[in-house]
GUMAR-794408 format. One record per residue (C-alpha): x, z, y. Coordinates in pm, whole numbers, padded with zeros to 5 digits, always signed. Example, Ala and Ser with C-alpha at 12.3 -4.5 7.8 and 13.67 -1.06 7.14 Angstrom:
BEGIN
+01230+00780-00450 +01367+00714-00106 
This chain:
BEGIN
-07300-07353-02876 -07383-06988-02885 -07746-06917-02970 -07946-06600-02922 -08165-06505-03214 -08527-06472-03107 -08667-06356-03439 -08727-06026-03608 -08496-05988-03906 -08531-05736-04187 -08221-05525-04233 -08019-05663-04517 -07871-05342-04649 -07827-04990-04531 -07776-04638-04661 -07555-04689-04964 -07390-04412-05160 -07035-04482-05273 -07041-04696-05586 -06810-04686-05884 -06594-04418-06033 -06308-04455-05787 -06292-04357-05425 -06473-04572-05177 -06290-04708-04877 -06430-04809-04546 -06426-04894-04182 -06513-04760-03848 -06798-04957-03702 -07139-04800-03686 -07381-04946-03933 -07598-05105-03670 -07912-04936-03546 -08254-05093-03541 -08318-05212-03187 -08620-05270-02973 -08693-05473-02662 -08960-05443-02399 -09048-05193-02126 -08924-05392-01832 -08781-05220-01528 -08640-05543-01385 -08902-05795-01487 -08734-05907-01809 -08960-06043-02077 -08943-05867-02417 -08758-06162-02568 -08483-06147-02309 -08301-05861-02476 -08225-05999-02817 -07872-05995-02959 -07730-06197-03243 -07704-06005-03574 -07330-06038-03622 -07042-05818-03523 -06788-06019-03326 -06994-06301-03181 -07282-06103-03040 -07407-06225-02705 -07714-06042-02576 -07959-06276-02408 -07723-06561-02333 -08016-06801-02354 -08307-06571-02296 -08556-06588-02015 -08658-06306-01790 -08721-06202-01433 -08935-06396-01192 -08906-06759-01092 -08799-06655-00744 -08569-06360-00812 -08262-06283-01020 -08314-06243-01392 -08174-05905-01490 -08168-05689-01800 -08092-05320-01835 -07966-05267-02189 -07998-04924-02349 -07923-05039-02704 -07556-05134-02727 -07419-04806-02592 -07703-04585-02718 -07462-04351-02901 -07183-04321-02645 -06881-04498-02504 -06693-04761-02702 -06336-04647-02777 -06201-04981-02649 -06309-05291-02459 -05983-05487-02485 -06038-05757-02753 -05697-05676-02895 -05776-05307-02939 -06148-05294-03011 -06266-05191-03358 -06635-05107-03311 -06957-05304-03308 -07042-05173-02963 -06716-05299-02818 -06757-05633-02994 -07103-05684-02846 -06971-05628-02495 -06673-05855-02556 -06903-06120-02699 -07059-06182-02358 -06721-06195-02183 -06518-06413-02421 -06541-06714-02647 -06317-06753-02948 -06210-07082-03099 -06530-07088-03306 -06869-06917-03293 -07184-06886-03502 -07511-07064-03437 -07790-06830-03554 -08081-07066-03486 -08156-07040-03857 -08082-06674-03937 -08067-06745-04311 -07817-07023-04267 -07579-06940-03983 -07350-07227-03894 -06992-07206-03777 -06966-07425-03467 -06697-07512-03212 -06662-07289-02907 -06336-07268-02713 -06205-07521-02964 -06396-07847-02956 -06287-07926-03314 -06041-07837-03589 -05891-07991-03899 -05729-07842-04205 -05482-07980-04454 -05560-08041-04821 -05474-07693-04948 -05603-07502-04642 -05263-07365-04546 -05261-07521-04200 -05528-07571-03933 -05504-07761-03607 -05749-07654-03336 -05822-07890-03048 -05882-07656-02753 -06147-07783-02514 -06064-07811-02146 -06221-07514-01972 -06122-07221-01754 -06114-06846-01752 -06359-06688-01511 -06083-06660-01247 -06027-07036-01255 -05705-07036-01456 -05709-07287-01743 -05763-07177-02103 -05476-07338-02292 -05353-07331-02651 -05078-07104-02522 -05352-06863-02403 -05438-06809-02767 -05076-06790-02882 -05000-06535-02611 -05311-06332-02698 -05227-06327-03070 -04868-06223-03010 -04989-05954-02772 -05249-05822-03017 -04996-05815-03301 -04734-05630-03097 -04663-05303-03282 -04648-05122-02948 -05019-05188-02899 -05096-05066-03253 -05415-05272-03275 -05647-05159-03553 -05725-05512-03668 -05367-05639-03643 -05364-05678-04021 -05580-05989-03977 -05265-06164-03856 -05121-06117-04205 -05313-06436-04280 -05068-06628-04061 -04706-06709-04141 -04492-06448-03966 -04790-06230-03878 -04693-05941-04101 -04338-05945-03971 -04466-05940-03612 -04703-05649-03676 -04427-05452-03846 -04189-05509-03555 -03953-05733-03750 -04012-06047-03543 -04060-06117-03170 -04356-06349-03230 -04584-06496-03497 -04384-06792-03622 -04685-06967-03776 -04856-07027-03440 -04752-07332-03236 -04919-07411-02904 -04896-07759-02750 -05055-07739-02407 -04991-08107-02333 -05186-08214-02641 -05426-07916-02613 -05366-07824-02978 -05306-07493-03149 -05146-07530-03492 -05175-07234-03728 -04978-07215-04052 -05119-06969-04303 -04938-06738-04541 -05170-06842-04823 -05448-07096-04879 -05753-06973-04689 -06028-07227-04626 -06235-06980-04425 -05970-06911-04162 -06168-07085-03880 -06446-06832-03945 -06208-06541-03888 -06116-06678-03544 -06461-06563-03428 -06321-06208-03442 -06241-06048-03106 -05873-05997-03184 -05831-06377-03180 -05989-06421-02834 -05770-06579-02562 -05638-06385-02266 -05514-06509-01930 -05137-06467-01951 -05100-06490-01573 -05318-06182-01531 -05235-05978-01839 -04857-06018-01822 -04858-05829-01492 -04996-05513-01656 -04708-05271-01718 -04887-05072-01989 -05077-05319-02205 -05295-05044-02352 -05436-04988-02002 -05548-05348-01941 -05902-05257-02041 -05922-05005-01756 -05943-05285-01500 -06162-05591-01457 -06064-05807-01755 -06076-06185-01737 -06256-06380-02009 -06385-06729-02079 -06739-06641-02186 -07088-06672-02034 -07060-06348-01832 -06796-06178-01617 -06732-05811-01548 -06884-05698-01218 -06641-05405-01211 -06413-05206-01436 -06572-05014-01722 -06606-04645-01642 -06675-04410-01937 -07028-04268-01927 -07113-04504-01639 -07157-04816-01849 -07078-05176-01768 -07244-05442-01558 -07179-05810-01622 -07295-06108-01420 -07348-06471-01505 -07029-06679-01514 -07107-06967-01274 -06827-07182-01415 -06896-07127-01786 -06817-07435-01995 -07120-07403-02226 -07493-07354-02188 -07541-07127-01884 -07659-06776-01951 -08034-06723-01915 -07979-06396-01730 -07804-06338-01401 -07706-05981-01481 -07693-05737-01772 -07641-05367-01711 -07524-05178-02021 -07628-04813-01990 -07452-04535-02182 -07646-04266-02367 -07492-03988-02572 -07763-04003-02838 -08004-04266-02967 -08295-04028-02910 -08203-04015-02541 -08178-04393-02518 -08518-04431-02683 -08673-04181-02442 -08531-04382-02153 -08681-04696-02303 -09024-04541-02342 -09004-04418-01983 -08938-04775-01866 -08585-04700-01746 -08417-04955-01975 -08534-05282-02130 -08387-05236-02478 -08303-04946-02706 -08193-04853-03052 -08472-04690-03253 -08412-04336-03383 -08451-04277-03755 -08807-04217-03864 -08964-04408-03574 -08946-04766-03695 -09311-04788-03802 -09446-04639-03482 -09223-04868-03274 -09340-05183-03451 -09697-05082-03383 -09638-05022-03011 -09394-05287-02894 -09394-05667-02913 -09039-05718-03037 -08844-05513-03288 -08527-05631-03459 -08354-05461-03750 -07978-05497-03804 -07848-05772-04028 -07535-05788-04243 -07472-05414-04220 -07415-05139-04472 -07393-04761-04441 -07198-04583-04711 -07022-04257-04796 -06652-04228-04863 -06443-03987-05067 -06097-03886-04950 -05878-04005-05237 -05619-03736-05166 -05863-03445-05148 -05800-03199-05437 -06171-03154-05508 -06319-03504-05482 -06011-03732-05495 -05799-03860-05779 -05870-03962-06137 -05943-03607-06255 -06244-03584-06022 -06403-03915-06119 -06698-03750-06293 -06774-03541-05985 -06785-03853-05769 -07012-04023-06021 -07237-03714-06028 -07265-03725-05649 -07354-04093-05649 -07618-04049-05920 -07773-03755-05733 -07846-03958-05421 -08172-04152-05414 -08116-04441-05175 -08475-04559-05219 -08602-04231-05075 -08350-04256-04793 -08459-04610-04710 -08830-04525-04720 -08810-04197-04530 -08552-04286-04268 -08568-04664-04227 -08942-04706-04287 -08905-05067-04394 -08614-05167-04170 -08355-05143-04448 -08320-05159-04825 -08110-04958-05073 -07767-05114-05112 -07636-05203-05456 -07307-05344-05335 -07067-05292-05048 -07147-05652-04950 -07496-05681-04795 -07767-05914-04916 -07742-06245-04733 -07363-06273-04738 -07278-06585-04943 -07173-06489-05295 -07311-06136-05274 -07415-05973-05603 -07535-05626-05695 -07239-05468-05874 -07299-05094-05859 -07385-04941-06196 -07441-04584-06073 -07645-04641-05758 -07986-04557-05909 -08067-04188-05905 -08043-04015-06243 -08066-03637-06202 -08009-03552-06567 -07703-03773-06598 -07571-03635-06269 -07603-03278-06396 -07440-03371-06728 -07139-03529-06557 -07110-03228-06326 -07101-02989-06622 -06843-03204-06803 -06627-03200-06489 -06653-02820-06468 -06579-02784-06842 -06248-02961-06781 -06137-02659-06578 -06251-02766-06233 -06415-02530-05986 -06683-02661-05753 -06667-02544-05393 -06909-02656-05120 -06854-03026-05036 -06811-03094-04666 -06989-03407-04546 -06885-03546-04208 -07078-03791-03989 -07095-03915-03632 -07349-03703-03449 -07595-03845-03200 -07597-04186-03366 -07919-04134-03561 -07774-04025-03895 -07891-03663-03899 -08210-03729-04101 -08015-03921-04365 -07753-03647-04393 -08024-03383-04433 -08179-03576-04722 -07842-03636-04889 -07765-03266-04859 -08098-03172-05019 -08058-03423-05304 -07709-03299-05388 -07818-02937-05378 -08093-03023-05626 -07830-03100-05892 -07619-02796-05806 -07376-02940-05550 -07364-02734-05231 -07301-02931-04912 -07185-02824-04568 -07253-03055-04275 -06964-03129-04041 -07088-03338-03746 -06830-03495-03513 -06899-03655-03176 -06955-04030-03196 -06702-04079-02914 -06415-03964-03138 -06554-03987-03492 -06398-04311-03612 -06058-04241-03462 -06068-03901-03634 -06155-04050-03972 -05880-04310-03931 -05615-04047-03867 -05734-03750-04071 -06008-03841-04318 -06256-03571-04406 -06349-03474-04761 -06667-03677-04792 -06786-03879-04494 -07032-04135-04368 -06920-04476-04244 -07088-04806-04167 -06973-05164-04144 -07138-05451-03961 -07006-05794-04047 -06757-05939-03802 -06836-06270-03970 -07060-06344-04272 -06792-06362-04541 -06739-06143-04844 -06377-06125-04735 -06486-05927-04430 -06615-05650-04657 -06390-05665-04962 -06058-05717-04784 -06113-05519-04465 -06261-05219-04645 -06063-05209-04967 -05723-05373-04925 -05423-05143-04920 -05271-05326-04626 -05576-05304-04397 -05573-05042-04124 -05664-04678-04174 -05959-04719-03940 -06100-04988-04169 -05994-04821-04492 -05957-04448-04424 -06011-04310-04774 -05633-04280-04835 -05673-04480-05157 -05396-04737-05198 -05310-04977-05478 -04988-05164-05394 -05040-05396-05688 -05363-05523-05528 -05214-05620-05192 -05290-05989-05133 -05160-06067-04789 -04806-05938-04787 
């Protein structure tokens, strides 16, 4: 069963400079802002606004209490959409944390995470009541539980098969379609060479979904928690002429909440309790997700009592913890900076020493102390602390001004000319203070920096299509596996929006 986390969790990693001599590669989700709950405008208790600390399976307040004993229990959320509109709400098309949090209240995947013990999250059945794998983990059989979509149509194994074939259709161009490379025939489907994913077999009579994998992968059930694997109601969706426009209407899910109306950009989204939900009923009758263009605006609305939850702007964590009864920092997230591997100044082997000089010039401890104020720690690996198997691998993540200057001079002596480095970031999402500090630290060693802010509404799409020279990205775990960081962010066959640095190593491709 889905559980809401009612504990304050220290951020596990945030604000990392790119590690290593090569170019970093990354993804589009925001790193996950520190959030706060309280300030009730609709009689919600502070605890009623908590969300699980994981990307795909987030379900704000599905078991929280709030409201009065006599009236509806409602929550006005100013946290999820504190930095603008999500680019997509369709589970097949979404690629951001914000979209995943909204989808997490509307859909259930085959499996979910129980966060009752935040240090030991457990993968548990959801839309599938059980699953079994063969000896070498190349085939899994999911037993789909008998339950319905919110419109009353049954959720069948074929609902998943249809959804996966839809999401892998090259016409939809789903960002996360590369996850289907795990499945036999998935790559061919994504590349338009096959009409369907051959490794997926749905038996509605037996209520089983059999999935044959392209390689041994024992953690595949974990990946089914990702939104791209959510089921869709074929009866409803097949009637939509332009599949990319499905998200512009009231979508039908199988989760604890239902859409009260279509999502309208800048107007937010309201969801209401699903009265026929198969699992533990939601503790709230209604959640209203309010859109703000900037985190500062969302926080002001929170302090004015206009919303019940908010992200906390940088530099205000300490004051917030002293004023409000519940503050939660993001878990399993990392912010990092990426070099464009094809840029003539910072990319390629000949500019390795410049990249190393930049990394050594940045003091992540200062960034964590000044900006996060205890809600994050300096990252020493692209994989955050708390992910099983994580280890600190970066050898040039501790600031060393003298070594940075020495490497910079060696790079110049090789005939290179240093021009101002342009650093891009998503504006309005609370990263301005960090960027200012990074700029000052780089200038201290002789590296001039120009800031290039881009609206959060279009930032990640822009980086996915035309990467900047040096740019900020963040990744929040879709599921707590190292694979979710190492493969999604660094594999040559992952999407540009996940890995936009333009660095590719065909010899390292694992899933083709």
